[in-house]
C-alpha positions in Angstrom: 110.6 106.2 229.6 110.5 104.1 232.4 107.2 106.0 233.9 105.9 105.6 230.4 106.1 102.0 230.3 104.8 101.3 233.9 101.9 103.7 232.8 101.1 101.8 229.7 101.6 98.4 231.7 99.1 99.6 234.2 96.7 100.7 231.7 96.6 97.4 229.8 96.2 95.8 232.9 93.1 98.1 234.0 91.5 97.4 230.1 92.0 93.7 230.8 90.0 93.6 234.4 87.3 95.8 232.8 87.0 93.2 230.2 87.0 90.3 232.6 84.4 92.2 234.8 82.0 92.1 232.1 82.2 88.5 231.4 80.9 88.2 235.2 77.8 90.3 234.4 74.7 88.7 232.9 70.7 88.5 232.8 68.3 85.8 233.8 64.9 85.9 232.9 61.8 84.4 234.4 58.3 83.8 233.1 55.3 82.8 235.1 51.4 83.0 234.6 48.9 84.6 236.7 44.9 85.1 236.1 42.9 88.1 236.9 39.4 87.0 237.7 36.4 88.2 236.0 33.9 90.6 237.8 36.6 91.8 240.5 35.3 94.6 242.3 36.4 98.4 241.2 38.9 100.1 243.5 39.4 97.5 245.6 42.8 96.2 246.0 43.5 92.4 245.6 46.2 90.1 245.5 46.9 87.8 242.7 50.1 85.0 243.5 52.1 83.4 240.8 53.0 79.9 241.3 56.3 79.2 242.7 59.1 80.1 240.3 62.1 78.0 240.2 65.3 79.7 240.3 67.6 77.0 238.9 70.1 79.5 240.1 73.1 77.0 240.5 72.9 76.1 236.9 72.3 79.5 235.5 75.3 80.6 237.4 77.2 77.5 236.3 76.5 78.4 232.7 77.9 81.9 233.4 81.1 80.6 234.8 80.2 81.6 238.4 79.1 80.3 241.6 76.6 81.3 244.4 79.3 82.5 246.6 80.8 84.9 244.1 77.3 86.9 243.4 77.8 90.5 244.4 74.4 91.7 243.5 71.4 90.8 241.6 68.8 93.4 240.5 65.5 93.5 239.0 66.1 95.3 235.6 62.5 94.6 234.0 59.2 93.7 234.7 56.6 93.2 231.9 53.1 91.9 231.9 51.6 90.5 228.9 47.8 89.7 228.2 47.8 86.2 226.8 43.9 85.8 227.0 41.4 87.1 225.9 42.8 87.9 222.7 41.7 91.5 222.3 42.0 92.6 226.0 43.9 95.3 227.3 45.2 96.8 230.6 42.7 99.9 230.7 40.8 98.0 233.3 43.9 98.5 235.7 44.4 101.7 237.7 47.9 100.4 239.8 49.9 97.5 240.5 52.6 96.5 243.0 54.6 93.5 242.9 56.4 91.9 245.7 58.8 88.9 245.8 59.1 86.3 248.6 61.1 83.4 249.4 61.4 80.8 251.9 63.0 82.4 254.9 62.8 86.1 253.6 60.8 88.8 254.1 58.5 89.8 251.7 59.7 93.1 249.7 58.2 95.1 246.9 60.1 95.1 243.9 58.1 96.9 241.1 55.1 99.6 240.9 52.9 101.3 238.5 50.4 104.0 239.5 47.9 106.0 237.6 48.3 103.1 234.6 47.2 104.9 231.2 44.0 103.4 230.0 45.3 103.5 226.4 48.2 101.1 227.5 47.3 98.1 225.5 48.0 94.4 226.2 51.7 95.0 227.4 52.6 96.7 230.5 56.1 97.5 231.6 56.1 98.0 235.4 58.6 100.6 237.0 61.4 98.6 239.0 62.4 99.5 242.5 66.2 99.3 242.7 66.9 97.0 245.4 69.6 94.1 245.8 67.6 90.8 245.3 70.4 88.0 245.3 69.3 86.2 248.7 65.7 85.8 246.9 67.4 84.3 243.5 69.9 82.1 245.2 67.1 80.3 246.9 65.7 77.3 244.9 62.3 79.1 244.2 60.6 82.6 244.6 57.2 83.7 244.6 55.7 86.9 243.3 52.4 88.5 244.5 50.9 91.3 242.4 48.7 93.9 244.4 46.3 95.3 242.0 43.4 97.7 241.8 41.1 97.9 239.0 39.2 101.1 237.8 36.5 99.3 235.6 34.8 95.9 236.0 36.0 93.2 233.5 33.9 90.5 232.7 36.2 87.3 232.1 39.2 86.1 233.3 42.6 87.5 231.9 45.6 85.2 231.9 48.7 87.4 232.3 52.2 86.4 231.5 54.7 88.1 234.2 58.2 88.4 232.3 60.9 89.3 234.9 64.6 90.1 233.9 67.4 90.0 236.7 70.9 91.4 236.4 73.7 89.4 238.1 76.9 90.7 238.9 79.7 88.3 240.4 83.1 88.8 241.5 86.0 88.7 238.9 87.9 85.3 239.6 86.7 85.3 243.2 88.1 88.2 244.3 
Protein backbone atom coordinates (compact mmCIF):
# COMPACT_ATOMS: atom_id res chain seq x y z
CA UNK A 1 0.00 0.00 0.00
CA UNK A 2 2.82 2.38 0.87
CA UNK A 3 4.46 1.80 -2.55
CA UNK A 4 1.15 2.60 -4.24
CA UNK A 5 0.88 5.92 -2.37
CA UNK A 6 4.50 6.83 -3.21
CA UNK A 7 3.97 5.89 -6.84
CA UNK A 8 0.77 7.92 -7.03
CA UNK A 9 2.48 10.94 -5.42
CA UNK A 10 5.38 10.71 -7.88
CA UNK A 11 2.92 10.55 -10.78
CA UNK A 12 1.08 13.67 -9.55
CA UNK A 13 4.39 15.57 -9.17
CA UNK A 14 5.49 14.60 -12.70
CA UNK A 15 2.12 15.59 -14.12
CA UNK A 16 2.35 18.99 -12.36
CA UNK A 17 5.88 19.53 -13.71
CA UNK A 18 4.67 18.80 -17.25
CA UNK A 19 1.87 21.36 -16.83
CA UNK A 20 4.34 23.97 -15.52
CA UNK A 21 6.76 23.15 -18.34
CA UNK A 22 4.04 23.97 -20.89
CA UNK A 23 3.68 27.43 -19.28
CA UNK A 24 7.31 28.21 -20.12
CA UNK A 25 6.85 27.55 -23.84
CA UNK A 26 5.52 30.27 -26.13
CA UNK A 27 5.78 31.76 -29.63
CA UNK A 28 7.11 35.15 -30.70
CA UNK A 29 6.08 36.50 -34.11
CA UNK A 30 7.91 39.17 -36.10
CA UNK A 31 6.92 40.89 -39.33
CA UNK A 32 9.00 42.93 -41.73
CA UNK A 33 8.71 44.17 -45.31
CA UNK A 34 11.03 43.76 -48.30
CA UNK A 35 10.84 44.85 -51.91
CA UNK A 36 11.85 42.71 -54.86
CA UNK A 37 12.65 45.25 -57.56
CA UNK A 38 11.10 44.92 -61.00
CA UNK A 39 13.29 43.98 -63.97
CA UNK A 40 15.67 41.82 -61.93
CA UNK A 41 17.69 39.44 -64.12
CA UNK A 42 16.49 35.90 -64.66
CA UNK A 43 18.41 32.97 -63.10
CA UNK A 44 20.76 35.35 -61.29
CA UNK A 45 20.86 35.19 -57.49
CA UNK A 46 20.34 38.50 -55.72
CA UNK A 47 20.02 39.55 -52.09
CA UNK A 48 17.24 41.49 -50.40
CA UNK A 49 17.68 42.70 -46.83
CA UNK A 50 14.93 43.37 -44.33
CA UNK A 51 15.23 46.46 -42.21
CA UNK A 52 16.51 45.70 -38.71
CA UNK A 53 13.86 43.79 -36.77
CA UNK A 54 13.54 45.00 -33.17
CA UNK A 55 13.23 41.92 -30.99
CA UNK A 56 11.81 43.50 -27.83
CA UNK A 57 12.91 40.18 -26.34
CA UNK A 58 13.15 41.49 -22.76
CA UNK A 59 9.50 42.55 -22.76
CA UNK A 60 8.40 39.42 -24.67
CA UNK A 61 10.11 37.25 -22.06
CA UNK A 62 8.65 39.31 -19.20
CA UNK A 63 5.11 39.01 -20.58
CA UNK A 64 5.65 35.23 -20.59
CA UNK A 65 7.06 35.21 -17.03
CA UNK A 66 10.66 34.41 -17.91
CA UNK A 67 14.05 36.07 -18.45
CA UNK A 68 16.87 35.87 -21.02
CA UNK A 69 19.02 33.76 -18.71
CA UNK A 70 16.25 31.13 -18.40
CA UNK A 71 15.84 30.52 -22.13
CA UNK A 72 16.79 26.98 -23.13
CA UNK A 73 16.19 27.30 -26.87
CA UNK A 74 14.53 29.39 -29.55
CA UNK A 75 13.72 27.80 -32.90
CA UNK A 76 12.13 29.17 -36.05
CA UNK A 77 8.91 27.22 -36.61
CA UNK A 78 7.35 29.12 -39.48
CA UNK A 79 8.46 31.61 -42.13
CA UNK A 80 5.86 32.90 -44.57
CA UNK A 81 6.18 35.38 -47.42
CA UNK A 82 3.08 37.23 -48.60
CA UNK A 83 2.95 39.58 -51.58
CA UNK A 84 1.17 42.77 -50.51
CA UNK A 85 1.69 44.68 -53.77
CA UNK A 86 0.94 44.53 -56.67
CA UNK A 87 -2.46 43.18 -55.77
CA UNK A 88 -2.75 40.45 -58.45
CA UNK A 89 0.88 39.26 -58.17
CA UNK A 90 2.01 35.77 -57.22
CA UNK A 91 5.29 33.95 -56.63
CA UNK A 92 5.40 32.33 -60.08
CA UNK A 93 8.49 34.45 -60.87
CA UNK A 94 10.50 32.90 -58.03
CA UNK A 95 12.66 29.82 -58.64
CA UNK A 96 14.27 29.52 -55.20
CA UNK A 97 14.87 31.39 -51.96
CA UNK A 98 17.23 31.08 -49.01
CA UNK A 99 16.77 33.09 -45.81
CA UNK A 100 19.64 34.02 -43.50
CA UNK A 101 19.64 35.68 -40.07
CA UNK A 102 22.34 37.93 -38.65
CA UNK A 103 22.78 40.03 -35.53
CA UNK A 104 25.52 42.18 -34.11
CA UNK A 105 28.52 40.09 -33.08
CA UNK A 106 27.09 36.84 -34.48
CA UNK A 107 27.80 35.00 -37.73
CA UNK A 108 25.11 34.94 -40.40
CA UNK A 109 23.40 31.53 -40.68
CA UNK A 110 20.79 30.02 -42.99
CA UNK A 111 17.42 29.53 -41.27
CA UNK A 112 15.04 28.66 -44.13
CA UNK A 113 14.94 27.79 -47.82
CA UNK A 114 12.66 26.74 -50.64
CA UNK A 115 13.87 25.33 -53.94
CA UNK A 116 11.95 24.46 -57.11
CA UNK A 117 9.05 26.72 -56.20
CA UNK A 118 5.81 25.66 -57.85
CA UNK A 119 4.73 28.28 -60.42
CA UNK A 120 1.15 27.90 -59.10
CA UNK A 121 2.12 28.87 -55.55
CA UNK A 122 0.00 32.03 -55.42
CA UNK A 123 0.62 35.14 -53.32
CA UNK A 124 1.64 33.28 -50.15
CA UNK A 125 4.78 31.17 -49.87
CA UNK A 126 5.64 29.00 -46.87
CA UNK A 127 9.41 28.60 -46.70
CA UNK A 128 10.93 25.38 -45.27
CA UNK A 129 12.60 26.18 -41.94
CA UNK A 130 15.93 24.74 -40.81
CA UNK A 131 16.01 23.30 -37.29
CA UNK A 132 18.66 25.37 -35.51
CA UNK A 133 18.76 27.04 -32.07
CA UNK A 134 18.47 30.81 -32.60
CA UNK A 135 18.33 32.05 -29.03
CA UNK A 136 21.49 34.17 -29.30
CA UNK A 137 19.98 36.06 -32.27
CA UNK A 138 16.59 36.67 -30.66
CA UNK A 139 18.14 37.71 -27.34
CA UNK A 140 19.84 40.59 -29.16
CA UNK A 141 18.08 43.97 -29.43
CA UNK A 142 17.63 43.50 -33.17
CA UNK A 143 18.33 41.09 -36.00
CA UNK A 144 18.35 41.25 -39.76
CA UNK A 145 17.10 38.82 -42.40
CA UNK A 146 18.70 38.44 -45.80
CA UNK A 147 16.72 36.80 -48.59
CA UNK A 148 18.82 35.30 -51.35
CA UNK A 149 16.49 34.77 -54.29
CA UNK A 150 16.67 33.45 -57.84
CA UNK A 151 13.93 34.33 -60.32
CA UNK A 152 12.92 32.27 -63.34
CA UNK A 153 11.05 35.05 -65.12
CA UNK A 154 11.31 38.81 -65.43
CA UNK A 155 8.94 40.89 -63.32
CA UNK A 156 8.03 44.33 -64.59
CA UNK A 157 7.11 46.02 -61.31
CA UNK A 158 8.39 46.11 -57.75
CA UNK A 159 6.89 43.44 -55.49
CA UNK A 160 6.28 44.37 -51.84
CA UNK A 161 6.55 41.31 -49.63
CA UNK A 162 5.63 40.84 -45.98
CA UNK A 163 7.98 38.45 -44.18
CA UNK A 164 6.32 36.83 -41.18
CA UNK A 165 8.40 34.65 -38.87
CA UNK A 166 7.33 32.67 -35.81
CA UNK A 167 9.87 31.56 -33.22
CA UNK A 168 9.18 28.92 -30.57
CA UNK A 169 10.69 29.78 -27.18
CA UNK A 170 11.37 27.20 -24.46
CA UNK A 171 12.46 28.49 -21.06
CA UNK A 172 13.59 26.62 -17.95
CA UNK A 173 10.98 25.69 -15.38
CA UNK A 174 11.25 27.96 -12.35
CA UNK A 175 14.87 28.62 -13.19
CA UNK A 176 15.83 24.93 -12.78
